[in-house]
Residue frames relative to the residue before (quaternion, step in Angstrom):
aa qw qx qy qz dx dy dz
X 1.0000 0.0000 0.0000 0.0000 0.00 0.00 0.00
X 0.3394 -0.7310 0.5573 0.1997 3.48 -1.00 0.85
X 0.2152 -0.7732 0.5871 0.1055 3.55 -0.77 1.10
X 0.2198 -0.7690 0.5891 0.1149 3.51 -0.91 1.00
X 0.1672 -0.7792 0.6002 0.0691 3.55 -0.97 0.85
X 0.2302 -0.7750 0.5782 0.1104 3.51 -0.76 1.09
X 0.1599 -0.7866 0.5936 0.0574 3.55 -0.73 1.05
X 0.2731 -0.7675 0.5625 0.1416 3.55 -0.70 1.14
X 0.4807 -0.6618 0.4942 0.2945 3.50 -1.05 0.81
X 0.4966 -0.6606 0.4657 0.3165 3.61 -0.90 0.81
X 0.5146 -0.6338 0.4817 0.3185 3.56 -1.13 0.70
X 0.4852 -0.6673 0.4698 0.3140 3.60 -0.80 0.92
X 0.6047 -0.5875 0.3925 0.3675 3.63 -1.05 0.68
X 0.6465 0.5288 -0.3360 0.4353 3.61 0.97 -0.78
X 0.6619 0.4945 -0.3070 0.4724 3.59 0.98 -0.85
X 0.6358 0.5266 -0.3289 0.4585 3.57 1.01 -0.79
X 0.6521 0.5088 -0.3144 0.4659 3.59 1.00 -0.81
X 0.6542 0.5082 -0.3144 0.4636 3.57 1.01 -0.79
X 0.6426 0.5119 -0.3256 0.4680 3.58 1.00 -0.79
X 0.6524 0.5110 -0.3138 0.4636 3.57 0.97 -0.84
X 0.6457 0.5172 -0.3191 0.4623 3.58 1.03 -0.78
X 0.6455 0.5180 -0.3182 0.4622 3.58 1.01 -0.79
X 0.6414 0.5185 -0.3221 0.4648 3.56 1.01 -0.82
X 0.6574 0.5067 -0.3110 0.4630 3.57 0.97 -0.85
X 0.6484 0.5084 -0.3205 0.4673 3.59 1.00 -0.80
X 0.6397 0.5200 -0.3219 0.4655 3.58 1.00 -0.80
X 0.6678 0.4902 -0.2999 0.4731 3.57 0.94 -0.88
X 0.6324 0.5357 -0.3375 0.4463 3.60 1.02 -0.75
X 0.6599 0.4924 -0.3007 0.4813 3.58 0.94 -0.91
X 0.6494 0.5161 -0.3122 0.4631 3.56 0.96 -0.87
X 0.6606 0.5086 -0.3059 0.4597 3.59 0.97 -0.87
X 0.6626 0.4953 -0.3152 0.4651 3.59 0.95 -0.81
X 0.6294 0.5263 -0.3378 0.4612 3.58 1.00 -0.71
X 0.6582 0.4975 -0.3043 0.4761 3.57 0.97 -0.85
X 0.6293 0.5314 -0.3309 0.4605 3.59 1.05 -0.77
X 0.6554 0.5090 -0.3100 0.4639 3.58 0.98 -0.83
X 0.6558 0.4957 -0.3084 0.4787 3.58 0.96 -0.81
X 0.6330 0.5294 -0.3292 0.4590 3.58 1.03 -0.77
X 0.6571 0.5045 -0.3151 0.4631 3.60 0.95 -0.84
X 0.6401 0.5135 -0.3254 0.4697 3.58 0.99 -0.79
X 0.6443 0.5173 -0.3193 0.4639 3.57 1.00 -0.82
X 0.6387 0.5206 -0.3242 0.4648 3.59 1.03 -0.78
X 0.6595 0.5130 -0.3120 0.4523 3.59 0.92 -0.90
X 0.6784 0.4729 -0.2982 0.4766 3.59 0.90 -0.86
X 0.6151 0.5360 -0.3486 0.4613 3.60 1.08 -0.65
X 0.6567 0.4953 -0.3059 0.4795 3.57 0.98 -0.85
X 0.6484 0.5297 -0.3203 0.4433 3.58 1.02 -0.78
X 0.7443 0.3960 -0.2309 0.4858 3.57 0.77 -0.97
X 0.7081 0.4062 -0.2596 0.5160 3.61 1.22 -0.36
X 0.1609 0.8385 -0.5062 0.1218 3.57 1.14 0.65
X 0.6269 0.5623 -0.3436 0.4155 3.58 0.96 -0.83
X 0.7261 0.4069 -0.2342 0.5023 3.60 1.07 -0.67
X 0.7597 0.4387 -0.2313 0.4205 3.57 0.69 -1.11
X 0.6209 0.5503 -0.3622 0.4249 3.63 1.02 -0.62
X 0.6721 0.4530 -0.3217 0.4895 3.68 0.83 -0.76
X 0.6133 0.5459 -0.3563 0.4460 3.61 1.04 -0.69
X 0.6740 0.4973 -0.2996 0.4568 3.59 0.89 -0.91
X 0.6502 0.5041 -0.3178 0.4713 3.58 0.94 -0.85
X 0.6530 0.5188 -0.3150 0.4530 3.58 0.97 -0.85
X 0.6631 0.4992 -0.3151 0.4603 3.61 0.92 -0.83
X 0.6575 0.4989 -0.3169 0.4673 3.60 0.95 -0.80
X 0.6663 0.4789 -0.3043 0.4839 3.59 0.96 -0.80
X 0.6062 0.5456 -0.3578 0.4547 3.60 1.09 -0.62
X 0.6416 0.4990 -0.3173 0.4885 3.59 1.02 -0.76
X 0.6647 0.5143 -0.3033 0.4490 3.58 0.98 -0.83
X 0.7474 0.3969 -0.2133 0.4881 3.59 1.03 -0.79
X 0.4559 0.7212 -0.4393 0.2811 3.62 1.22 -0.25
X 0.6748 0.4712 -0.3309 0.4617 3.68 0.81 -0.78
X 0.6342 0.5177 -0.3366 0.4653 3.60 1.02 -0.70
X 0.6458 0.5133 -0.3223 0.4644 3.57 1.03 -0.76
X 0.6442 0.5024 -0.3299 0.4730 3.61 1.01 -0.72
X 0.6241 0.5241 -0.3469 0.4641 3.59 1.06 -0.65
X 0.6410 0.5006 -0.3241 0.4832 3.59 1.01 -0.73
X 0.6205 0.5362 -0.3437 0.4575 3.58 1.07 -0.69
X 0.6305 0.5229 -0.3320 0.4678 3.59 1.07 -0.68
X 0.6815 0.4406 -0.2791 0.5134 3.57 1.20 -0.48
X 0.5345 -0.6733 0.3638 0.3588 3.56 1.31 0.50
X 0.4055 0.6583 -0.5143 0.3710 3.56 1.04 0.84
X 0.4371 -0.6999 0.4854 0.2889 3.65 -0.64 0.99
X 0.6162 -0.5964 0.3772 0.3497 3.56 -1.11 0.73
X 0.6485 0.4938 -0.3565 0.4566 3.69 0.87 -0.69
X 0.6645 0.4859 -0.3086 0.4765 3.59 0.99 -0.78
X 0.6439 0.5195 -0.3222 0.4601 3.59 1.00 -0.80
X 0.6405 0.5125 -0.3209 0.4734 3.58 1.02 -0.80
X 0.6456 0.5144 -0.3233 0.4627 3.60 0.99 -0.79
X 0.6429 0.5210 -0.3279 0.4557 3.60 1.00 -0.79
X 0.6765 0.4898 -0.2971 0.4627 3.59 0.86 -0.94
X 0.6675 0.4917 -0.3063 0.4677 3.57 0.97 -0.81
X 0.6236 0.5341 -0.3453 0.4546 3.59 1.03 -0.72
X 0.6513 0.4992 -0.3145 0.4771 3.59 1.00 -0.79
X 0.6596 0.5139 -0.3087 0.4534 3.58 0.95 -0.87
X 0.7006 0.4706 -0.2789 0.4582 3.59 0.79 -1.02
X 0.6569 0.5079 -0.3222 0.4546 3.59 0.92 -0.83
X 0.6462 0.5131 -0.3209 0.4649 3.58 1.02 -0.76
X 0.6673 0.4926 -0.3023 0.4698 3.57 0.96 -0.84
X 0.6562 0.5063 -0.3199 0.4590 3.59 0.92 -0.86
X 0.6535 0.5064 -0.3188 0.4636 3.58 0.96 -0.83
X 0.6725 0.5003 -0.3048 0.4523 3.58 0.92 -0.88
X 0.6666 0.4953 -0.3044 0.4665 3.58 0.93 -0.89
X 0.6587 0.5121 -0.3192 0.4494 3.60 0.95 -0.82
X 0.6741 0.4869 -0.2987 0.4683 3.58 1.09 -0.65
X 0.7835 0.3703 -0.1658 0.4707 3.59 1.00 -0.84
X 0.5275 0.6670 -0.4177 0.3200 3.61 1.15 -0.40
X 0.6834 0.5056 -0.3023 0.4311 3.59 0.84 -0.93
X 0.7086 0.4208 -0.3032 0.4784 3.68 0.73 -0.85
X 0.6157 0.5390 -0.3610 0.4473 3.60 1.07 -0.63
X 0.6620 0.4882 -0.3096 0.4771 3.61 0.94 -0.83
X 0.6358 0.5380 -0.3306 0.4438 3.58 1.02 -0.77
X 0.7013 0.4552 -0.2774 0.4733 3.57 0.91 -0.91
X 0.6116 0.5614 -0.3626 0.4234 3.59 1.07 -0.62
X 0.6505 0.5085 -0.3225 0.4629 3.59 1.10 -0.60
X 0.6703 0.5067 -0.2924 0.4565 3.59 1.22 -0.38
X 0.3888 0.7491 -0.4715 0.2557 3.60 1.24 0.03
X 0.6678 0.4799 -0.3416 0.4550 3.70 0.78 -0.80
X 0.6391 0.5152 -0.3292 0.4667 3.58 1.02 -0.80
X 0.6426 0.5282 -0.3239 0.4507 3.58 1.00 -0.81
X 0.6428 0.5218 -0.3271 0.4556 3.60 0.97 -0.78
X 0.6748 0.4751 -0.2989 0.4792 3.59 0.95 -0.84
X 0.6263 0.5380 -0.3352 0.4537 3.58 1.10 -0.70
X 0.6480 0.5069 -0.3148 0.4733 3.55 0.97 -0.85
X 0.6505 0.5139 -0.3211 0.4579 3.57 0.96 -0.82
X 0.6544 0.5062 -0.3158 0.4645 3.59 1.01 -0.77
X 0.6955 0.4902 -0.2883 0.4392 3.57 0.94 -0.85
X 0.7187 0.3966 -0.2600 0.5085 3.57 1.07 -0.57
X 0.3453 0.7699 -0.4789 0.2423 3.57 1.27 0.23
X 0.6396 0.5098 -0.3583 0.4502 3.68 0.91 -0.69
X 0.6519 0.4958 -0.3164 0.4787 3.58 0.98 -0.83
X 0.6531 0.5220 -0.3075 0.4544 3.53 0.99 -0.84
X 0.6543 0.5173 -0.3135 0.4538 3.58 1.03 -0.80
X 0.6487 0.5123 -0.3190 0.4637 3.56 1.02 -0.78
X 0.6479 0.4972 -0.3197 0.4805 3.55 1.07 -0.64
X 0.6211 0.5448 -0.3443 0.4459 3.58 1.09 -0.62
X 0.6511 0.5290 -0.3108 0.4467 3.55 1.11 -0.64
X 0.5496 0.6286 -0.4060 0.3715 3.60 1.18 -0.33
X 0.8002 -0.0610 0.0786 0.5914 3.58 0.77 -1.00
X 0.5774 -0.5953 0.4362 0.3492 3.52 -1.23 0.44
X 0.5779 0.5997 -0.3702 0.4115 3.57 1.17 -0.53
X 0.6551 0.5023 -0.3206 0.4645 3.58 0.97 -0.78
X 0.6199 0.5402 -0.3467 0.4514 3.57 1.11 -0.64
X 0.6542 0.4978 -0.3085 0.4786 3.58 1.00 -0.83
X 0.6389 0.5254 -0.3223 0.4603 3.56 1.02 -0.80
X 0.6443 0.5201 -0.3224 0.4587 3.57 1.02 -0.78
X 0.6480 0.5100 -0.3244 0.4635 3.60 1.01 -0.79
X 0.6397 0.5178 -0.3260 0.4652 3.57 1.02 -0.80
X 0.6456 0.5156 -0.3180 0.4650 3.54 1.02 -0.80
X 0.6489 0.5185 -0.3221 0.4543 3.59 0.99 -0.83
X 0.6496 0.5044 -0.3198 0.4704 3.60 1.00 -0.80
X 0.6479 0.5208 -0.3171 0.4567 3.56 1.00 -0.85
X 0.6516 0.5091 -0.3204 0.4622 3.58 1.02 -0.79
X 0.6225 0.5411 -0.3425 0.4498 3.59 1.07 -0.72
X 0.6384 0.5176 -0.3205 0.4710 3.56 1.05 -0.79
X 0.6513 0.5215 -0.3223 0.4472 3.55 0.98 -0.86
X 0.6341 0.5314 -0.3368 0.4495 3.59 1.01 -0.79
X 0.6512 0.5064 -0.3166 0.4684 3.59 0.99 -0.85
X 0.6483 0.5224 -0.3282 0.4462 3.58 0.97 -0.79
X 0.6372 0.5190 -0.3276 0.4662 3.59 1.00 -0.75
X 0.6574 0.5111 -0.3211 0.4511 3.58 0.98 -0.80
X 0.6517 0.5193 -0.3266 0.4460 3.61 0.99 -0.73
X 0.7676 0.3760 -0.1881 0.4838 3.56 0.93 -0.94
X 0.3849 0.7648 -0.4623 0.2308 3.60 1.22 0.11
X 0.6188 0.5801 -0.3560 0.3922 3.61 1.05 -0.63
X 0.6806 0.5028 -0.2985 0.4415 3.60 1.11 -0.60
X 0.4803 0.7101 -0.4229 0.2936 3.59 1.24 -0.27
X 0.6678 0.4855 -0.3414 0.4492 3.70 0.79 -0.80
X 0.6262 0.5362 -0.3483 0.4461 3.59 1.03 -0.72
X 0.6562 0.5064 -0.3129 0.4638 3.57 0.96 -0.86
X 0.6500 0.5134 -0.3214 0.4590 3.59 0.95 -0.85
X 0.6544 0.5109 -0.3161 0.4592 3.58 0.94 -0.86
X 0.6600 0.5029 -0.3079 0.4656 3.58 0.96 -0.85
X 0.6593 0.5034 -0.3083 0.4656 3.58 0.96 -0.86
X 0.6414 0.5212 -0.3274 0.4580 3.59 0.98 -0.79
X 0.6495 0.5163 -0.3193 0.4578 3.57 0.99 -0.79
X 0.6464 0.5094 -0.3173 0.4713 3.59 1.00 -0.78
X 0.6513 0.5111 -0.3194 0.4610 3.58 0.97 -0.82
X 0.6649 0.4949 -0.3113 0.4649 3.59 0.92 -0.85
X 0.6497 0.5035 -0.3224 0.4695 3.59 0.98 -0.78
X 0.6598 0.4983 -0.3083 0.4704 3.58 0.95 -0.82
X 0.6380 0.5256 -0.3272 0.4579 3.58 1.02 -0.77
X 0.6618 0.4985 -0.3094 0.4667 3.59 0.92 -0.86
X 0.6483 0.5132 -0.3157 0.4654 3.59 0.98 -0.82
X 0.6493 0.5202 -0.3169 0.4553 3.59 0.96 -0.85
X 0.6697 0.4985 -0.3034 0.4593 3.59 0.88 -0.92
X 0.6633 0.5067 -0.3143 0.4522 3.58 0.90 -0.87
X 0.6849 0.4737 -0.2857 0.4742 3.59 0.87 -0.93
X 0.6332 0.5333 -0.3320 0.4521 3.58 1.02 -0.78
X 0.6319 0.5293 -0.3421 0.4512 3.60 0.98 -0.72
X 0.6864 0.4708 -0.2952 0.4691 3.60 0.87 -0.88
X 0.6291 0.5251 -0.3439 0.4584 3.60 1.04 -0.65
X 0.6933 0.4638 -0.2795 0.4756 3.57 0.94 -0.87
X 0.6898 0.4888 -0.2926 0.4469 3.59 0.90 -0.88
X 0.6292 0.5357 -0.3453 0.4449 3.62 1.16 -0.46
X 0.3426 -0.7754 0.4786 0.2287 3.61 1.22 -0.27
X 0.7888 -0.2720 0.2491 0.4916 3.56 -0.88 -1.07
X 0.2012 0.8240 -0.5121 0.1351 3.58 1.12 0.59
X 0.6932 0.4757 -0.2911 0.4566 3.60 0.85 -0.93
X 0.6338 0.5118 -0.3319 0.4755 3.58 1.05 -0.69
X 0.6364 0.5162 -0.3275 0.4704 3.60 1.00 -0.74
X 0.6405 0.5101 -0.3266 0.4722 3.58 1.00 -0.75
X 0.6456 0.5181 -0.3206 0.4604 3.58 0.99 -0.79
X 0.6561 0.4993 -0.3090 0.4741 3.58 0.94 -0.84
X 0.6550 0.5234 -0.3123 0.4467 3.58 1.00 -0.77
X 0.6643 0.5136 -0.3037 0.4502 3.58 1.05 -0.75
X 0.6477 0.5346 -0.3351 0.4271 3.62 0.95 -0.80
X 0.4453 -0.7481 0.4262 0.2456 3.62 -0.81 0.95
X 0.7767 0.3583 -0.1848 0.4839 3.62 0.86 -0.92
X 0.5778 -0.6006 0.4347 0.3413 3.53 -1.20 0.65
X 0.6336 0.5307 -0.3372 0.4508 3.59 1.00 -0.76
X 0.6545 0.5011 -0.3118 0.4725 3.60 1.01 -0.78
X 0.6155 0.5400 -0.3479 0.4567 3.59 1.06 -0.69
X 0.6702 0.4912 -0.2977 0.4700 3.58 0.92 -0.93
X 0.6555 0.5143 -0.3108 0.4574 3.58 0.96 -0.85
X 0.6440 0.5237 -0.3228 0.4547 3.59 0.99 -0.81
X 0.6593 0.4980 -0.3106 0.4701 3.58 0.94 -0.88
X 0.6569 0.5149 -0.3115 0.4542 3.58 0.96 -0.85
X 0.6640 0.5006 -0.3082 0.4620 3.60 0.92 -0.89
X 0.6690 0.5033 -0.3070 0.4526 3.59 0.87 -0.94
X 0.6712 0.4950 -0.3026 0.4614 3.59 0.94 -0.88
X 0.6572 0.5027 -0.3162 0.4641 3.60 0.95 -0.81
X 0.6526 0.5014 -0.3158 0.4723 3.57 0.95 -0.85
X 0.6545 0.5159 -0.3131 0.4555 3.56 0.93 -0.87
X 0.6654 0.5067 -0.3030 0.4569 3.58 0.96 -0.91
X 0.7004 0.4671 -0.2834 0.4593 3.59 0.83 -0.95
X 0.6484 0.5027 -0.3253 0.4701 3.58 0.99 -0.75
X 0.6208 0.5264 -0.3370 0.4732 3.59 1.05 -0.71
X 0.6606 0.4993 -0.3100 0.4673 3.59 0.91 -0.91
X 0.6552 0.5109 -0.3219 0.4539 3.58 0.97 -0.82
X 0.6930 0.4728 -0.2896 0.4608 3.60 0.77 -1.01
X 0.6561 0.5107 -0.3110 0.4605 3.58 0.96 -0.86
X 0.6745 0.4978 -0.2950 0.4585 3.59 0.96 -0.90
X 0.6671 0.4931 -0.3059 0.4672 3.58 0.90 -0.92
X 0.6353 0.5193 -0.3308 0.4662 3.58 1.00 -0.78
X 0.6549 0.5068 -0.3116 0.4660 3.58 1.00 -0.80
X 0.6427 0.5146 -0.3212 0.4679 3.60 0.98 -0.81
X 0.6763 0.4875 -0.2934 0.4677 3.57 0.90 -0.90
X 0.6241 0.5267 -0.3326 0.4717 3.58 1.09 -0.71
X 0.6509 0.5095 -0.3137 0.4672 3.58 1.01 -0.82
X 0.6556 0.4970 -0.3160 0.4726 3.59 0.97 -0.82
X 0.6448 0.5171 -0.3251 0.4596 3.59 0.96 -0.81
X 0.6391 0.5142 -0.3224 0.4725 3.59 1.03 -0.77
X 0.6589 0.5067 -0.3094 0.4620 3.59 0.95 -0.87
X 0.6543 0.4990 -0.3142 0.4736 3.59 0.97 -0.81
X 0.6454 0.5226 -0.3242 0.4531 3.59 0.97 -0.82
X 0.6589 0.4937 -0.3080 0.4767 3.60 0.96 -0.86
X 0.6529 0.5145 -0.3146 0.4584 3.58 0.96 -0.86
X 0.6587 0.4956 -0.3187 0.4680 3.59 0.93 -0.83
X 0.6297 0.5266 -0.3341 0.4631 3.60 1.05 -0.68
X 0.6765 0.4874 -0.2934 0.4677 3.60 0.92 -0.87
X 0.6975 0.4569 -0.2690 0.4821 3.58 1.11 -0.64
X 0.5701 -0.6489 0.3553 0.3574 3.59 1.29 0.11
X 0.3956 0.7194 -0.4864 0.2989 3.59 1.18 0.37
X 0.4349 -0.6776 0.5139 0.2960 3.62 -0.99 0.71
X 0.8387 0.1578 -0.1446 0.5008 3.56 -1.24 0.61
X 0.0477 0.8439 -0.5335 0.0301 3.64 0.68 0.97
X 0.5900 0.5718 -0.3781 0.4266 3.61 1.10 -0.60
X 0.6269 0.5455 -0.3359 0.4435 3.57 1.00 -0.81
X 0.7013 0.4518 -0.2804 0.4747 3.61 0.86 -0.87
X 0.6079 0.5368 -0.3570 0.4635 3.60 1.13 -0.52
X 0.6544 0.4897 -0.3076 0.4872 3.59 0.97 -0.85
X 0.6311 0.5308 -0.3321 0.4579 3.58 0.99 -0.81
X 0.6640 0.5035 -0.3055 0.4607 3.60 0.92 -0.88
X 0.6557 0.5180 -0.3191 0.4472 3.59 0.98 -0.81
X 0.6774 0.4777 -0.2931 0.4766 3.59 0.99 -0.80
X 0.6839 0.4945 -0.2968 0.4469 3.58 0.92 -0.87
X 0.5615 0.6029 -0.3969 0.4046 3.60 1.17 -0.37
X 0.5551 0.5847 -0.3985 0.4373 3.60 1.20 -0.31
X 0.6873 0.3653 -0.2619 0.5707 3.60 1.30 -0.26
X 0.2473 -0.8110 0.5030 0.1679 3.63 0.09 1.18
X 0.8298 0.2110 -0.1925 0.4794 3.54 -1.27 0.69
X 0.7620 0.3723 -0.2174 0.4833 3.60 0.44 -1.18
X 0.6471 0.5336 -0.3204 0.4404 3.59 0.97 -0.83
X 0.6531 0.5118 -0.3177 0.4588 3.58 0.96 -0.82
X 0.6389 0.5246 -0.3316 0.4546 3.59 0.96 -0.82
X 0.6584 0.5005 -0.3065 0.4712 3.58 0.93 -0.88
X 0.6596 0.5155 -0.3119 0.4495 3.61 0.94 -0.85
X 0.6436 0.5165 -0.3250 0.4620 3.59 0.97 -0.81
X 0.6460 0.5150 -0.3227 0.4618 3.59 0.94 -0.84
X 0.6598 0.5190 -0.3174 0.4410 3.59 0.92 -0.88
X 0.7044 0.4542 -0.2895 0.4623 3.62 0.77 -0.95
X 0.6262 0.5206 -0.3500 0.4630 3.60 1.08 -0.55
X 0.6287 0.5152 -0.3367 0.4753 3.60 1.05 -0.66
X 0.6496 0.4978 -0.3158 0.4800 3.58 1.00 -0.82
X 0.6434 0.5163 -0.3239 0.4632 3.59 1.00 -0.78
X 0.6203 0.5436 -0.3452 0.4477 3.60 1.07 -0.66
X 0.6743 0.4686 -0.2935 0.4895 3.61 1.10 -0.63
X 0.7075 0.4943 -0.2568 0.4349 3.55 1.09 -0.73
X 0.8019 0.2314 -0.0919 0.5432 3.59 0.90 -0.94
X 0.4554 -0.6797 0.5134 0.2589 3.52 -1.25 0.63
X 0.6422 0.5325 -0.3196 0.4493 3.56 1.17 -0.57
X 0.4246 -0.7112 0.5035 0.2459 3.57 -0.82 1.02
X 0.6187 0.5603 -0.3442 0.4298 3.59 1.09 -0.65
X 0.6059 0.5554 -0.3573 0.4436 3.60 1.10 -0.63
X 0.6211 0.5438 -0.3401 0.4504 3.57 1.05 -0.73
X 0.6965 0.4490 -0.2741 0.4880 3.59 0.90 -0.89
X 0.5968 0.5595 -0.3626 0.4463 3.60 1.12 -0.58
X 0.6665 0.4942 -0.3004 0.4705 3.59 0.93 -0.89
X 0.6565 0.4906 -0.3122 0.4805 3.59 0.98 -0.80
X 0.6526 0.5190 -0.3146 0.4536 3.59 1.03 -0.74
X 0.6340 0.5153 -0.3331 0.4707 3.60 1.02 -0.74
X 0.6361 0.5109 -0.3236 0.4793 3.60 0.95 -0.85
X 0.6636 0.5052 -0.3018 0.4618 3.59 0.91 -0.93
X 0.6508 0.5179 -0.3231 0.4515 3.61 0.96 -0.81
X 0.6551 0.4932 -0.3140 0.4785 3.61 0.96 -0.80
X 0.6364 0.5194 -0.3282 0.4664 3.59 1.04 -0.74
X 0.6318 0.5201 -0.3297 0.4707 3.60 1.04 -0.74
X 0.6396 0.5197 -0.3274 0.4621 3.60 0.96 -0.81
X 0.6693 0.4954 -0.3034 0.4632 3.58 0.97 -0.83
X 0.7473 0.4372 -0.2387 0.4397 3.58 0.78 -1.00
X 0.7599 0.3998 -0.2070 0.4689 3.59 1.01 -0.77
X 0.8022 0.2730 -0.1340 0.5138 3.59 1.08 -0.55
X 0.7323 0.4539 -0.2706 0.4296 3.60 0.62 -1.11
X 0.7166 0.4592 -0.2684 0.4512 3.59 0.69 -1.07
X 0.6843 0.4568 -0.3240 0.4670 3.68 0.78 -0.80
X 0.6597 0.5176 -0.3210 0.4404 3.59 1.00 -0.75
X 0.7287 0.4255 -0.2452 0.4773 3.59 0.93 -0.88
X 0.7212 0.4350 -0.2573 0.4738 3.58 0.85 -0.91
X 0.3435 -0.7341 0.5184 0.2726 3.58 0.98 -0.76
X 0.6565 -0.5437 0.3683 0.3711 3.52 -1.29 0.37
X 0.6061 0.6134 -0.3639 0.3522 3.57 1.05 -0.69
X 0.7667 0.3507 -0.1874 0.5040 3.57 0.99 -0.79
X 0.4822 0.6499 -0.4547 0.3720 3.59 1.23 0.11
X 0.3144 -0.7609 0.5452 0.1578 3.53 -1.09 0.76
X 0.6064 -0.5380 0.4456 0.3798 3.52 -1.28 0.47
X 0.4761 -0.7010 0.4334 0.3066 3.66 -0.64 1.01
X 0.6432 0.5195 -0.3366 0.4507 3.59 0.97 -0.78
X 0.6624 0.4904 -0.2989 0.4810 3.57 0.94 -0.92
X 0.6277 0.5540 -0.3322 0.4345 3.57 1.06 -0.77
X 0.6736 0.4790 -0.2942 0.4799 3.58 0.90 -0.91
X 0.6407 0.5153 -0.3262 0.4664 3.60 0.99 -0.79
X 0.6400 0.5205 -0.3266 0.4614 3.59 1.01 -0.80
X 0.6425 0.5140 -0.3254 0.4659 3.59 0.98 -0.81
X 0.6604 0.5068 -0.3092 0.4598 3.58 0.96 -0.85
X 0.6825 0.4892 -0.2958 0.4554 3.59 0.90 -0.93
X 0.7168 0.4321 -0.2671 0.4776 3.59 0.77 -0.99
X 0.5954 0.5456 -0.3665 0.4620 3.59 1.16 -0.50
X 0.6462 0.4897 -0.3225 0.4885 3.58 1.06 -0.69
X 0.6696 0.5139 -0.3105 0.4373 3.59 0.97 -0.81
X 0.8460 0.1072 0.0063 0.5222 3.59 0.72 -1.11
X 0.5566 -0.6336 0.4019 0.3568 3.61 1.12 0.36
X 0.8301 -0.1526 0.1386 0.5182 3.56 -1.08 -0.81
X 0.6300 0.5387 -0.3344 0.4484 3.59 1.02 -0.76
X 0.6591 0.4993 -0.3089 0.4700 3.57 1.00 -0.77
X 0.6362 0.5195 -0.3317 0.4640 3.59 1.04 -0.74
X 0.6556 0.5018 -0.3120 0.4702 3.60 1.04 -0.72
X 0.7291 0.4245 -0.2357 0.4824 3.58 1.06 -0.73
X 0.4470 0.7269 -0.4470 0.2682 3.61 1.21 -0.22
X 0.6930 0.4779 -0.2877 0.4567 3.59 0.84 -0.94
X 0.6718 0.4648 -0.3305 0.4727 3.69 0.79 -0.78
X 0.6527 0.5054 -0.3291 0.4586 3.61 0.97 -0.75
X 0.6454 0.5063 -0.3204 0.4738 3.58 0.99 -0.79
X 0.6495 0.5060 -0.3185 0.4698 3.59 0.99 -0.79
X 0.6465 0.5140 -0.3236 0.4616 3.61 0.96 -0.80
X 0.6617 0.4977 -0.3070 0.4692 3.57 0.97 -0.84
X 0.6453 0.5156 -0.3204 0.4637 3.60 1.01 -0.77
X 0.6418 0.5124 -0.3243 0.4695 3.59 0.96 -0.81
X 0.6429 0.5117 -0.3210 0.4709 3.59 0.98 -0.80
X 0.6571 0.5046 -0.3125 0.4646 3.60 0.96 -0.83
X 0.6469 0.5284 -0.3227 0.4451 3.60 1.00 -0.75
X 0.7217 0.4389 -0.2498 0.4733 3.60 1.08 -0.63
X 0.7007 0.3958 -0.2657 0.5308 3.60 1.19 -0.37
X 0.4751 -0.7333 0.4104 0.2609 3.57 -0.50 1.23
X 0.6724 0.4890 -0.3414 0.4385 3.68 0.80 -0.74
X 0.7333 0.4211 -0.2289 0.4822 3.60 1.14 -0.58
X 0.3979 0.7512 -0.4596 0.2573 3.60 1.23 0.03
X 0.6151 0.5297 -0.3758 0.4469 3.68 0.96 -0.58
X 0.6307 0.5153 -0.3359 0.4731 3.60 1.05 -0.70
X 0.6427 0.5267 -0.3149 0.4585 3.57 1.01 -0.83
X 0.6315 0.5149 -0.3225 0.4818 3.59 1.07 -0.74
X 0.6493 0.5138 -0.3151 0.4639 3.59 1.00 -0.77
X 0.6784 0.4924 -0.2901 0.4617 3.60 1.01 -0.79
X 0.6303 0.5582 -0.3346 0.4233 3.60 1.15 -0.54
X 0.5612 -0.6085 0.4541 0.3295 3.52 -1.32 0.30
């Protein structure tokens, strides 16, 4: 029998290169699509797991902030479990004292918000009337606004019975989250360098062990300096706002100073909210419309000094973030974890940027996040 052998022509090098390029492009697109889906899955997991992940994040950030203090106590021959208990006792006692002092006036002023809105509307009525006389369109717009406000008032009256239930539920969630954060923070502080020791033990080479320790220590030091500095700046701004509100005759100036200090953790958006709040309180307190704008202007001026001069001068350009990325981070984390996420957006973005600056493959991302 005659056997026939079929010989296939070899694939030309150019065609083989083109096929290989197409396969690589297909794999790249496929990989990017999977990465995008993975990120979306992570975001939704963080959103729906807020009860777990938000206390964990707060505990880790506070552990980084307290780590140098714990090492100083260790140098004074204080055991780590005892040092962690001391730091937590100081933290909890300070928070309990602050909340007990500010909870009552804050709740009192929160109930006056509808009255403040109606007061502001009444006081700006002459200005509003003069604007209505300019064109007929503004008059129609004002009537539409008045009808819309009437509907909103009726809606608030219908749903008023559910308000205590919502407050009780929110208070329970806050207390549970606070207890979880304190418990986790204690174990993180009392464990010391356990996680770093485990990381060093896992790495095979001595050079990698040294590099890992150096990176972790540098990140910890810079993140501590950033959190400590930002907290100090916000505390200074809150003190300045409190003193200014006291000199301008505002009631409960300590409350507005604490509010300003906390809202400064939310750049841009926090200042706008704070200005609106103090102007509403001024509308209830003073009869003069100019006093209301004066108080809002003083708050705005102090916020401008903090954002344009104090923070850039103290933090430096290296730790400043891109404003666009900053606003996007606030929006994303605010959607994920609400007010808590908006407050943590800046520290989380700074921690991620510091990590990118220390890891060579992620340095381009760190450059993009910087200003």
